[in-house]
A tleap script that builds the chain and sets N, CA, C and O, in Angstrom:
source leaprc.protein.ff14SB
mol = sequence {
  NMET ARG CYS ARG ALA ILE LEU LEU LYS ALA
  SER GLY LEU THR SER LYS GLU VAL GLY ILE
  GLN THR GLU MET THR HIE ILE SER VAL ASN
  SER TRP VAL LYS ARG PHE GLU ASN GLU GLY
  ILE LYS GLY LEU GLU THR ARG LEU GLY ARG
  GLY ARG LYS PRO ILE MET ASP CYS SER ASP
  GLU GLU ALA VAL ARG LEU SER ILE GLU ASN
  ASP ARG GLN SER VAL MET LYS ALA CLYS
}
set mol.1.N position { 1.502 -5.254 -7.863 }
set mol.1.CA position { 3.078 -5.928 -7.105 }
set mol.1.C position { 3.927 -7.161 -6.641 }
set mol.1.O position { 5.021 -7.687 -6.848 }
set mol.2.N position { 2.863 -7.308 -5.944 }
set mol.2.CA position { 2.657 -8.668 -5.563 }
set mol.2.C position { 2.534 -9.941 -6.263 }
set mol.2.O position { 3.271 -10.899 -6.029 }
set mol.3.N position { 1.678 -9.943 -7.049 }
set mol.3.CA position { 1.317 -10.334 -7.755 }
set mol.3.C position { 2.553 -10.892 -8.399 }
set mol.3.O position { 3.272 -11.798 -7.977 }
set mol.4.N position { 2.674 -10.135 -9.579 }
set mol.4.CA position { 3.730 -9.858 -10.228 }
set mol.4.C position { 4.877 -10.415 -9.927 }
set mol.4.O position { 5.239 -11.249 -10.758 }
set mol.5.N position { 5.600 -10.247 -9.008 }
set mol.5.CA position { 6.559 -10.304 -8.251 }
set mol.5.C position { 6.630 -11.676 -8.009 }
set mol.5.O position { 7.674 -12.272 -8.274 }
set mol.6.N position { 5.463 -12.385 -7.443 }
set mol.6.CA position { 5.643 -14.072 -7.611 }
set mol.6.C position { 5.235 -14.476 -8.907 }
set mol.6.O position { 5.222 -15.700 -9.036 }
set mol.7.N position { 4.937 -13.902 -9.790 }
set mol.7.CA position { 4.987 -14.653 -11.615 }
set mol.7.C position { 6.108 -13.931 -11.545 }
set mol.7.O position { 6.012 -13.733 -10.333 }
set mol.8.N position { 6.995 -13.428 -11.806 }
set mol.8.CA position { 8.490 -13.355 -12.188 }
set mol.8.C position { 9.088 -14.242 -11.664 }
set mol.8.O position { 9.833 -14.987 -12.300 }
set mol.9.N position { 8.817 -14.368 -9.998 }
set mol.9.CA position { 9.994 -15.247 -9.467 }
set mol.9.C position { 9.609 -17.182 -10.119 }
set mol.9.O position { 10.517 -18.004 -10.236 }
set mol.10.N position { 7.865 -17.555 -10.494 }
set mol.10.CA position { 7.963 -17.972 -10.771 }
set mol.10.C position { 8.056 -18.961 -12.331 }
set mol.10.O position { 7.739 -20.112 -12.629 }
set mol.11.N position { 8.800 -17.543 -13.226 }
set mol.11.CA position { 9.163 -17.922 -14.403 }
set mol.11.C position { 11.133 -17.895 -14.180 }
set mol.11.O position { 11.783 -17.897 -15.226 }
set mol.12.N position { 11.791 -17.875 -13.038 }
set mol.12.CA position { 13.031 -18.736 -13.300 }
set mol.12.C position { 13.849 -17.045 -12.940 }
set mol.12.O position { 15.076 -16.945 -12.909 }
set mol.13.N position { 13.022 -15.984 -12.726 }
set mol.13.CA position { 14.477 -14.942 -12.463 }
set mol.13.C position { 14.770 -15.296 -10.732 }
set mol.13.O position { 14.408 -16.316 -10.144 }
set mol.14.N position { 15.485 -14.195 -10.183 }
set mol.14.CA position { 16.448 -14.527 -9.413 }
set mol.14.C position { 15.615 -13.179 -8.287 }
set mol.14.O position { 14.936 -12.212 -8.632 }
set mol.15.N position { 15.973 -13.579 -7.077 }
set mol.15.CA position { 14.975 -12.229 -6.250 }
set mol.15.C position { 15.358 -10.948 -6.979 }
set mol.15.O position { 14.483 -10.300 -7.554 }
set mol.16.N position { 16.592 -10.571 -6.980 }
set mol.16.CA position { 17.822 -9.338 -7.399 }
set mol.16.C position { 16.751 -8.651 -8.822 }
set mol.16.O position { 16.289 -7.521 -8.987 }
set mol.17.N position { 16.651 -9.944 -9.686 }
set mol.17.CA position { 15.960 -9.552 -10.741 }
set mol.17.C position { 14.954 -9.213 -10.756 }
set mol.17.O position { 14.728 -8.295 -11.543 }
set mol.18.N position { 14.027 -9.632 -10.090 }
set mol.18.CA position { 12.440 -9.584 -9.973 }
set mol.18.C position { 12.657 -8.018 -9.212 }
set mol.18.O position { 12.219 -6.991 -9.730 }
set mol.19.N position { 13.562 -8.042 -7.632 }
set mol.19.CA position { 13.654 -7.029 -7.174 }
set mol.19.C position { 13.449 -5.566 -8.550 }
set mol.19.O position { 12.529 -4.776 -8.342 }
set mol.20.N position { 14.085 -5.410 -9.469 }
set mol.20.CA position { 14.739 -4.555 -9.541 }
set mol.20.C position { 14.034 -4.114 -10.956 }
set mol.20.O position { 14.312 -3.025 -11.458 }
set mol.21.N position { 12.880 -5.242 -11.723 }
set mol.21.CA position { 11.693 -4.780 -12.204 }
set mol.21.C position { 10.260 -4.367 -11.491 }
set mol.21.O position { 9.237 -3.943 -12.029 }
set mol.22.N position { 10.543 -4.645 -10.050 }
set mol.22.CA position { 9.261 -3.948 -9.789 }
set mol.22.C position { 9.431 -3.260 -8.532 }
set mol.22.O position { 8.516 -3.032 -7.742 }
set mol.23.N position { 10.690 -2.926 -8.374 }
set mol.23.CA position { 10.699 -1.777 -7.590 }
set mol.23.C position { 10.910 -2.244 -6.056 }
set mol.23.O position { 10.743 -1.473 -5.111 }
set mol.24.N position { 11.353 -3.789 -5.900 }
set mol.24.CA position { 11.241 -4.368 -4.248 }
set mol.24.C position { 12.921 -4.629 -3.702 }
set mol.24.O position { 13.600 -5.259 -4.512 }
set mol.25.N position { 13.340 -4.375 -2.938 }
set mol.25.CA position { 14.080 -5.245 -2.015 }
set mol.25.C position { 14.002 -7.073 -2.600 }
set mol.25.O position { 13.057 -7.835 -2.803 }
set mol.26.N position { 15.541 -7.220 -2.714 }
set mol.26.CA position { 15.030 -8.570 -2.662 }
set mol.26.C position { 14.423 -9.520 -1.741 }
set mol.26.O position { 13.901 -10.633 -1.806 }
set mol.27.N position { 14.768 -8.415 -0.621 }
set mol.27.CA position { 14.273 -8.979 0.392 }
set mol.27.C position { 13.338 -9.299 0.388 }
set mol.27.O position { 13.055 -10.435 0.767 }
set mol.28.N position { 11.896 -7.915 -0.307 }
set mol.28.CA position { 10.911 -8.262 -0.249 }
set mol.28.C position { 10.274 -8.962 -0.777 }
set mol.28.O position { 9.121 -9.333 -0.556 }
set mol.29.N position { 11.306 -9.324 -1.885 }
set mol.29.CA position { 10.569 -10.825 -3.178 }
set mol.29.C position { 10.403 -11.670 -2.041 }
set mol.29.O position { 9.261 -11.795 -1.599 }
set mol.30.N position { 11.453 -12.339 -1.432 }
set mol.30.CA position { 11.573 -13.521 -0.977 }
set mol.30.C position { 10.530 -13.328 0.398 }
set mol.30.O position { 9.966 -14.405 0.590 }
set mol.31.N position { 10.364 -12.921 0.792 }
set mol.31.CA position { 9.366 -12.325 1.885 }
set mol.31.C position { 7.664 -12.918 1.144 }
set mol.31.O position { 6.841 -13.799 1.396 }
set mol.32.N position { 7.796 -12.064 0.371 }
set mol.32.CA position { 6.579 -11.724 -0.586 }
set mol.32.C position { 6.239 -13.627 -0.901 }
set mol.32.O position { 5.361 -14.391 -0.501 }
set mol.33.N position { 7.327 -13.774 -1.716 }
set mol.33.CA position { 7.032 -15.709 -2.460 }
set mol.33.C position { 6.800 -16.741 -0.519 }
set mol.33.O position { 5.749 -17.302 -0.209 }
set mol.34.N position { 7.635 -16.708 0.086 }
set mol.34.CA position { 7.797 -17.498 1.052 }
set mol.34.C position { 6.176 -17.097 1.370 }
set mol.34.O position { 5.419 -18.048 1.178 }
set mol.35.N position { 5.415 -15.645 1.898 }
set mol.35.CA position { 4.002 -15.551 2.428 }
set mol.35.C position { 3.234 -16.477 1.478 }
set mol.35.O position { 2.900 -17.614 1.809 }
set mol.36.N position { 2.963 -15.921 0.250 }
set mol.36.CA position { 2.389 -16.828 -1.005 }
set mol.36.C position { 2.690 -18.071 -0.744 }
set mol.36.O position { 1.734 -18.611 -1.301 }
set mol.37.N position { 3.405 -19.058 -0.243 }
set mol.37.CA position { 3.680 -20.156 -0.760 }
set mol.37.C position { 2.903 -20.697 0.602 }
set mol.37.O position { 2.376 -21.809 0.637 }
set mol.38.N position { 2.898 -19.715 1.785 }
set mol.38.CA position { 2.796 -20.440 3.315 }
set mol.38.C position { 0.900 -20.180 3.260 }
set mol.38.O position { 0.140 -20.961 3.833 }
set mol.39.N position { 0.457 -19.076 2.547 }
set mol.39.CA position { -0.893 -18.559 2.441 }
set mol.39.C position { -1.912 -18.555 1.209 }
set mol.39.O position { -3.139 -18.489 1.288 }
set mol.40.N position { -0.978 -18.658 -0.176 }
set mol.40.CA position { -1.865 -18.929 -0.856 }
set mol.40.C position { -2.328 -17.607 -1.672 }
set mol.40.O position { -1.332 -16.918 -1.890 }
set mol.41.N position { -2.944 -17.303 -1.944 }
set mol.41.CA position { -3.838 -15.994 -2.819 }
set mol.41.C position { -3.934 -14.993 -1.881 }
set mol.41.O position { -3.596 -13.833 -2.117 }
set mol.42.N position { -4.340 -15.344 -0.920 }
set mol.42.CA position { -5.162 -14.730 0.568 }
set mol.42.C position { -3.345 -13.771 1.172 }
set mol.42.O position { -3.386 -12.804 1.933 }
set mol.43.N position { -2.522 -14.119 0.834 }
set mol.43.CA position { -1.444 -14.344 1.897 }
set mol.43.C position { -1.048 -12.540 0.981 }
set mol.43.O position { -0.595 -11.540 1.538 }
set mol.44.N position { -1.307 -12.646 -0.038 }
set mol.44.CA position { -0.769 -11.056 -0.776 }
set mol.44.C position { -1.604 -9.956 -0.813 }
set mol.44.O position { -1.606 -8.921 -1.479 }
set mol.45.N position { -2.733 -10.682 0.568 }
set mol.45.CA position { -4.094 -9.122 0.036 }
set mol.45.C position { -3.049 -8.364 1.848 }
set mol.45.O position { -2.446 -9.039 2.683 }
set mol.46.N position { -3.168 -7.458 1.830 }
set mol.46.CA position { -3.085 -6.016 2.721 }
set mol.46.C position { -3.776 -6.593 4.013 }
set mol.46.O position { -4.973 -6.763 3.777 }
set mol.47.N position { -3.418 -6.973 5.364 }
set mol.47.CA position { -3.726 -7.126 6.678 }
set mol.47.C position { -4.264 -6.018 7.235 }
set mol.47.O position { -3.617 -4.975 7.328 }
set mol.48.N position { -5.293 -6.121 7.588 }
set mol.48.CA position { -5.611 -4.770 8.938 }
set mol.48.C position { -5.061 -4.566 9.419 }
set mol.48.O position { -4.498 -5.491 10.004 }
set mol.49.N position { -4.656 -3.292 9.681 }
set mol.49.CA position { -3.650 -2.624 10.721 }
set mol.49.C position { -2.875 -1.682 10.385 }
set mol.49.O position { -2.429 -0.722 11.012 }
set mol.50.N position { -2.699 -2.186 8.894 }
set mol.50.CA position { -1.505 -1.493 8.180 }
set mol.50.C position { -1.557 -0.485 7.225 }
set mol.50.O position { -2.508 -0.241 6.482 }
set mol.51.N position { -0.219 0.232 7.297 }
set mol.51.CA position { -0.838 1.752 6.669 }
set mol.51.C position { -0.928 3.059 7.274 }
set mol.51.O position { -0.735 3.187 8.483 }
set mol.52.N position { -1.125 3.754 6.749 }
set mol.52.CA position { -1.261 5.187 7.902 }
set mol.52.C position { -2.517 5.205 8.447 }
set mol.52.O position { -3.503 4.878 7.786 }
set mol.53.N position { -2.587 5.625 9.821 }
set mol.53.CA position { -4.191 6.167 9.703 }
set mol.53.C position { -5.150 7.004 9.474 }
set mol.53.O position { -4.635 8.085 9.761 }
set mol.54.N position { -6.270 7.212 9.125 }
set mol.54.CA position { -6.673 8.621 8.847 }
set mol.54.C position { -6.582 9.606 9.589 }
set mol.54.O position { -6.070 9.399 10.689 }
set mol.55.N position { -6.937 10.690 9.334 }
set mol.55.CA position { -6.658 11.839 10.276 }
set mol.55.C position { -8.073 12.574 10.252 }
set mol.55.O position { -8.182 13.717 10.695 }
set mol.56.N position { -8.912 12.028 9.838 }
set mol.56.CA position { -9.710 12.029 10.303 }
set mol.56.C position { -11.308 11.254 10.192 }
set mol.56.O position { -11.067 10.147 9.709 }
set mol.57.N position { -12.348 11.334 10.358 }
set mol.57.CA position { -13.556 10.762 10.095 }
set mol.57.C position { -14.813 11.157 9.544 }
set mol.57.O position { -15.092 12.355 9.604 }
set mol.58.N position { -15.685 10.301 8.976 }
set mol.58.CA position { -16.882 10.720 8.593 }
set mol.58.C position { -17.532 11.645 8.956 }
set mol.58.O position { -18.269 12.287 8.208 }
set mol.59.N position { -17.294 11.966 10.708 }
set mol.59.CA position { -18.199 12.847 11.094 }
set mol.59.C position { -17.483 14.351 11.443 }
set mol.59.O position { -17.878 15.200 12.241 }
set mol.60.N position { -16.329 14.373 10.589 }
set mol.60.CA position { -15.432 15.639 10.772 }
set mol.60.C position { -15.956 16.136 9.046 }
set mol.60.O position { -15.400 17.203 8.789 }
set mol.61.N position { -16.567 15.805 8.227 }
set mol.61.CA position { -16.758 16.068 6.901 }
set mol.61.C position { -18.199 17.136 7.021 }
set mol.61.O position { -19.223 16.849 6.400 }
set mol.62.N position { -18.166 17.577 7.332 }
set mol.62.CA position { -19.071 19.086 7.331 }
set mol.62.C position { -18.632 19.705 7.775 }
set mol.62.O position { -18.822 20.760 7.170 }
set mol.63.N position { -17.876 19.905 8.810 }
set mol.63.CA position { -17.023 20.810 9.988 }
set mol.63.C position { -15.875 21.357 8.501 }
set mol.63.O position { -15.854 22.581 8.374 }
set mol.64.N position { -14.978 20.550 7.438 }
set mol.64.CA position { -13.972 20.449 7.110 }
set mol.64.C position { -14.773 21.845 5.843 }
set mol.64.O position { -14.469 23.012 5.597 }
set mol.65.N position { -16.177 20.634 5.185 }
set mol.65.CA position { -16.472 21.775 3.880 }
set mol.65.C position { -16.811 23.091 4.740 }
set mol.65.O position { -16.349 24.172 4.375 }
set mol.66.N position { -17.392 23.022 5.561 }
set mol.66.CA position { -17.677 24.584 6.200 }
set mol.66.C position { -16.530 25.686 6.264 }
set mol.66.O position { -16.666 26.795 5.747 }
set mol.67.N position { -15.509 25.323 6.874 }
set mol.67.CA position { -14.266 25.965 6.548 }
set mol.67.C position { -13.712 26.108 5.558 }
set mol.67.O position { -13.256 27.236 5.373 }
set mol.68.N position { -13.537 25.277 4.697 }
set mol.68.CA position { -13.315 25.793 2.948 }
set mol.68.C position { -14.125 26.522 2.628 }
set mol.68.O position { -13.747 27.623 2.228 }
set mol.69.N position { -15.422 26.254 2.662 }
set mol.69.CA position { -16.150 27.398 2.251 }
set mol.69.C position { -16.065 29.140 2.354 }
set mol.69.O position { -16.256 30.036 1.531 }
set mol.70.N position { -15.627 29.110 3.991 }
set mol.70.CA position { -15.397 30.063 4.070 }
set mol.70.C position { -14.397 31.002 3.826 }
set mol.70.O position { -14.440 32.232 3.788 }
set mol.71.N position { -13.316 30.055 3.636 }
set mol.71.CA position { -11.609 30.446 3.332 }
set mol.71.C position { -11.348 29.672 2.515 }
set mol.71.O position { -11.229 28.550 3.007 }
set mol.72.N position { -11.176 29.706 1.364 }
set mol.72.CA position { -10.828 28.584 0.324 }
set mol.72.C position { -9.395 28.838 0.443 }
set mol.72.O position { -8.760 27.792 0.314 }
set mol.73.N position { -8.621 29.929 0.656 }
set mol.73.CA position { -7.172 30.092 0.491 }
set mol.73.C position { -6.805 29.792 1.602 }
set mol.73.O position { -5.872 30.481 2.015 }
set mol.74.N position { -7.218 28.927 2.348 }
set mol.74.CA position { -6.232 28.006 3.559 }
set mol.74.C position { -6.737 27.065 3.893 }
set mol.74.O position { -7.487 26.879 4.852 }
set mol.75.N position { -6.342 26.334 3.072 }
set mol.75.CA position { -6.877 24.707 2.952 }
set mol.75.C position { -5.955 24.380 5.210 }
set mol.75.O position { -6.422 23.991 6.280 }
set mol.76.N position { -5.128 24.668 4.915 }
set mol.76.CA position { -4.551 24.511 5.790 }
set mol.76.C position { -5.341 24.787 7.117 }
set mol.76.O position { -5.250 23.714 7.714 }
set mol.77.N position { -5.968 25.528 7.793 }
set mol.77.CA position { -6.986 26.356 8.231 }
set mol.77.C position { -8.122 25.165 8.186 }
set mol.77.O position { -8.255 24.612 9.277 }
set mol.78.N position { -8.549 24.912 7.652 }
set mol.78.CA position { -9.813 23.193 7.661 }
set mol.78.C position { -8.847 22.721 8.155 }
set mol.78.O position { -8.934 22.578 9.374 }
set mol.79.N position { -7.886 22.396 7.675 }
set mol.79.CA position { -6.887 20.625 8.313 }
set mol.79.C position { -6.629 20.930 9.463 }
set mol.79.O position { -6.031 20.140 10.192 }
savepdb mol mol.pdb
quit
């Protein structure tokens, strides 16, 4: 979506028009365009530390698998 927003903006559409097509706000469109202008294609990548943190890591996998096998009807217990 970020790349598409940049390309649509470069084709002459307004930020609001691009926002409608990409389901972004015009403010987000402008932010991504500015970031692209400053950092190039690397600026469109998701930076480290963004997004939801994992609730488990790989060390929990076996315990979760066993819990699900013991009680398949209650995944909430396994969680």
